[in-house]
N, C-alpha and C positions, 0 to 999 in steps of 0.2 A: 504494500500500500504506500508507494513512494509518491504518487501524485497528490500534491497538496489539496486539490479540489475534492479528493476522496476522504480526507481526514475530517472527523467531526469538528464542529466549530470551536469547541473548547480546547481541543488538541492543537488546532492551528493557533489559537490565541496564546496558549501557554508556550508553544514553541517559539513564537516571536518574543514573548516576554522573557524567557530564560536565555535565549540567544543574546538579548540585549543586556541581561544582568550577569552574564557568565563571568565577566572580569572581576566582579565583587567576590566571587567564590574561589578564585585562584589561590589566594593566600590561605584561607581556611582549608582548602583541599590539600595544599602542600603540607600543612601542619598535621592534618589528620592522617595522611599517608605515612608520615614519619613516626607516628605513635606506635609503640610496641603493644600497648594494651588499648583495645577499643574504648572509646568514651561515647556516650549516647546522648542525643538530643541537644536542645539549646543550652542545657546546663552542663553538658559533657560529664555525665555520671559514669564512673568507671564500670567496665564489664564485671569486675570482681564484686561490685556492690549490686548490680542490676541483674546479672545472669541472663542476658538476652540470648546468647548463642548456645546451640547444642554442645555438649561436652566433646563429642567425637565427630569431626568433620572430614577426617582423612578419607579421600577417595569419593566423597559425596558430590553429586551433581547439583549445583546451586544456581539460581537465577536471582539477580537483584533487579527489581522492577522500579525503574526510575532511578538510575544509579548516579546521575550527576557527574561529579569528578571521580566517582568510583572508589572512594576510600573504604567503604564497607566491603566492596568486592575485594579490595587488597587485603583487608583483615582476614577475610574468609580464605583467600588463596594461601596466605601464610600459615593457615591451619590445615592445609592439605586438601582443600576443596577444589573441584574443577568448576570454575566460575564463569558465568555469562552475565554481562551487564547490559541492559537496554535503557536508552534514554531518549527523550523527545528533542533534546537540544544538541545540535552539532557542535556548538561553541563549547558547551560543557564537556562533551566527549573529546574535544581537541585537548583540553587540559588533562583529561583522564589518560589519553594515549601518550602524552608527553611524560606523565608521571609513571606510567607503566614501563616505559623505556628506561627512565632514570632509575627505577627500583628493581628492574629486571624480573618482573612478575608476569606469569603467563595468564592472561585474561582474554576472553572473547568479548569485545565491546561492539554493540549494535546500535545504530541510529534508527529509532522506530518508536512506535506507539505501544505502550504496555497493555493496552486494551486488546491488541491483536499481535501476538508474538509469533514470529516465523519459526516455530519449533513444533515437532509432533506432540501428540498426546503423551502423557506419562514420561516426559523427558527428564524430570528433575526430582530430587529428594527434598529440596528446601527452596521455598520462595521467600524473599525478604525485601522489606522496603522501609527505609527511614526517611520520612518526609519526601518520598518519591511519588510513585503511583498512588500510594495510599492517601495522598493529599491532593494531587494534581490531576488524577484520572477519575473517571466516573466509577464509583464503587460497584454499580450494578453491571458494569462491563469488566472491570479488572479483576474482581473477586472470582467470578465464574471462569475467567481466563486463567487465573492462578490455579484453580481447581483442575482445569483441563491439563495444565502443564505438569502437575504433580502426579507422582506415582501413588498408588494406594499406600496409606501410612505416611505419606510425605507431610512435611510441616510448613505452615505459613506463619511468618512473624512480621508484624509491622508496628511502627512507632510513629505517632503523630500528635498534634495538639489534642488535649482532652476535650471532651464534649462540654464540660463545665467552663473551661476557659473560653471556648467559642461563644458561649452564651453571655459572657461578661466583658468581652473586648469591645470598646467603643468603635464606632465607624471612623472617627477622626484620626488622621495620621499622628503617630508618635504619642498617643495617649494609652496608658497602661490599663489593664483590666482592673475593675473596681470590685467591690463586694455586692454589686447589684446585678440582677439578671436583666439584660438589655434586649433580648430577643426571645422568641418562642422556641421551645424545644420541640414542639410538634411540627412535623414537616421540614425539619432542618435537613438540607441537602446541598444545594448549590449556592455558594456565596461569592458575590463580586463586591469587593470593597471599593468605596468611592475613590475615584482618581487612579485606580489600579487597572491595568489591562488584563490581568490574569483571572483565572477561574479556579476557585478552590471547592472541594467537596468535603462536607462534614455530616456525619450521621449521629443520631442519638444512640445510646447503648442498646436500646431495644431493637432499633433498625439494624445495627451491626449484627446482633445475635441472630435475628431472623434471616438476614442475607447470608451469613456464614453457614448457617444450618441448611438453608435451602440450596446452597451451592455444594453441599456434601461434606462440610467440615464439622468436626466436633471441637468445641471450645475447650482449651486446656487451662488458660490463665488469662487474666486481665491485670496487668501491673500498673497501678496508679503511681506515677513517678513523683517523688518528693525531691525538690531541689536540695543539693548539699548545703550544709549550714553556712559555709563560706562561698557558696556558688556565685558565679558571675555569668552574664549573658550579654551579647551585643544587640539583642533584639529588644525594642522599646515597648512591646505590647504586654509585657508582664514583669513585675518586680520580684525580687527575691522574697520580700515579706509575703507577697501573695502566694508564691509558689512553695513557701514553707507551710502555709496553712491549708492550701488546696492543691490538688494535682493539676499542673499545667500541661502535662504530657501523659500519654498512656501507651502501654505496649500490649498488643493482642497476640496471643499464641493459640493456634488452632492446628488441627491435624485432619488430613483427608481420610475419610472412613476407608478401611481396608476391605 
């Protein structure tokens, strides 16, 4: 599906958006590639605290859905996985390709839409997304696609903004979430922030549960992430005080029924 006219409207918009913003993520991508221990989300919580990844990845076939600069793919490859990363932004992938060469890691990187991945059914043991397809692709398309790509018993792991944070973030730029609910939880789905060209997707917990189960997944865990006591983030939409009281991020773990 290389013809731009065949891409869904939100995919086209997000492609333009992330190609334009790719330069902002070169530095963070370089630092993430250089880390020996993975750190997750906007607060960079260490893997040793959050336990996102399976213990044994050696020889596993893994796909990162919306890989960006592919630092998560790099962490997985260093643990012995055979990794494919797909991303909507050619400019983001240019950084990923450069860092792959510099670090000497074997990754397969694809420019494409995570809602339609050019791999056969049951190709992977693990599908993972950190602020990738899980935020920027339509969940009613990418979740069934992840299920198609996974072998029976395969795992799906994704990390994104919490549903609670999404309800509390003001529409105005550079204003942090407050302790007030600012939008309805019912019908939460597609969000376009004023003045932004991108399209995000957010679901309530109930809608995530129903979608995952309907797609053939069994939910194993929902980790509500608490920011570290001395945590810092470069993102203005949430403060440390807020993220110490309420989860600003969440990690979903599900497994395809065998």
